[in-house]
C-alpha positions in Angstrom: -51.4 -6.9 10.0 -48.6 -8.8 8.8 -45.1 -8.3 9.9 -42.6 -6.6 7.7 -38.9 -7.8 8.1 -36.0 -5.8 6.5 -32.2 -6.3 6.5 -31.6 -3.0 5.8 -33.5 0.0 7.4 -32.9 1.9 4.1 -35.1 -0.3 2.3 -37.9 1.1 4.2 -37.2 4.9 3.6 -35.6 4.8 0.0 -37.4 5.1 -3.1 -35.5 1.9 -4.7 -33.0 -0.8 -3.9 -30.1 1.0 -5.4 -30.7 4.4 -3.2 -30.9 1.9 -0.2 -27.7 0.2 -0.9 -25.9 3.6 -1.5 -27.3 5.1 2.0 -26.2 1.6 3.7 -22.7 1.8 2.3 -22.2 5.5 3.2 -23.2 4.6 6.7 -20.9 1.8 6.7 -18.2 4.0 5.7 -18.9 6.8 8.2 -18.9 4.2 11.1 -15.8 2.8 9.9 -14.1 6.5 10.0 -15.8 7.1 13.5 -14.2 3.7 14.8 -10.9 4.8 13.6 -11.1 8.3 15.2 -12.4 6.6 18.5 -9.6 4.0 18.4 -6.9 7.1 17.9 -8.6 9.0 20.4 -8.6 12.1 18.2 -10.5 15.3 19.1 -12.3 16.9 16.2 -9.5 19.5 15.5 -7.2 16.5 14.9 -9.6 15.0 12.7 -10.2 18.0 10.8 -6.2 18.4 10.2 -5.9 14.9 9.2 -8.9 15.1 6.7 -8.0 18.6 5.5 -11.7 19.8 6.3 -13.1 22.4 8.8 -14.0 21.4 12.1 -17.7 22.0 11.7 -17.5 19.6 8.6 -16.0 17.2 11.1 -18.9 17.7 13.4 -21.4 17.0 10.4 -19.4 13.8 9.8 -19.6 12.5 13.6 -23.0 13.2 13.8 -24.0 11.2 10.8 -25.3 13.4 8.4 -25.3 11.0 5.7 -26.9 13.3 3.3 -24.1 15.5 3.3 -21.2 13.2 2.2 -20.9 11.2 -1.1 -19.3 7.6 -0.9 -16.3 9.1 -3.0 -15.8 11.8 -0.4 -15.8 9.2 2.3 -13.7 6.7 0.6 -11.2 9.7 -0.1 -11.3 10.4 3.7 -10.5 7.0 4.5 -7.2 7.3 1.8 -6.2 10.3 3.8 -5.7 8.2 6.6 -4.0 5.6 4.9 -7.1 3.2 5.0 -8.0 1.1 2.1 -11.0 -1.1 1.5 -10.5 -4.3 -0.2 -13.8 -6.0 -1.1 -13.8 -9.8 -2.2 -16.1 -12.8 -2.0 -15.8 -15.8 0.4 -16.2 -19.4 -0.1 -20.0 -19.1 0.5 -20.5 -16.5 -2.2 -20.7 -13.7 0.3 -19.0 -10.1 -0.4 -16.6 -9.1 2.4 -14.9 -6.1 2.5 -11.7 -6.0 4.8 -10.4 -2.6 5.9 -6.6 -2.5 5.7 -3.9 0.1 6.4 -2.1 0.8 3.6 1.7 0.4 3.7 
């Protein structure tokens, strides 16, 4: 049996490449949020206050319940934290996304 290689685990479980890309993007956003919370050493109650959501909603976010959060909602959470995403293309043609603290 031939070995199958994938760059994105969602390519395996999604019905099409667009859905796989959306799932990967939302995962990346969730992981970015989690890293920010960990760096700030925030408890779930502090996260809930900062995002304007309930503690159970924070729990869903922290447990990676990707199906419960749209990309728009996750980007909005980043914005509430004063964080912006700045996508660009580098000299090799690779897309990079810088996470920056808004002024």
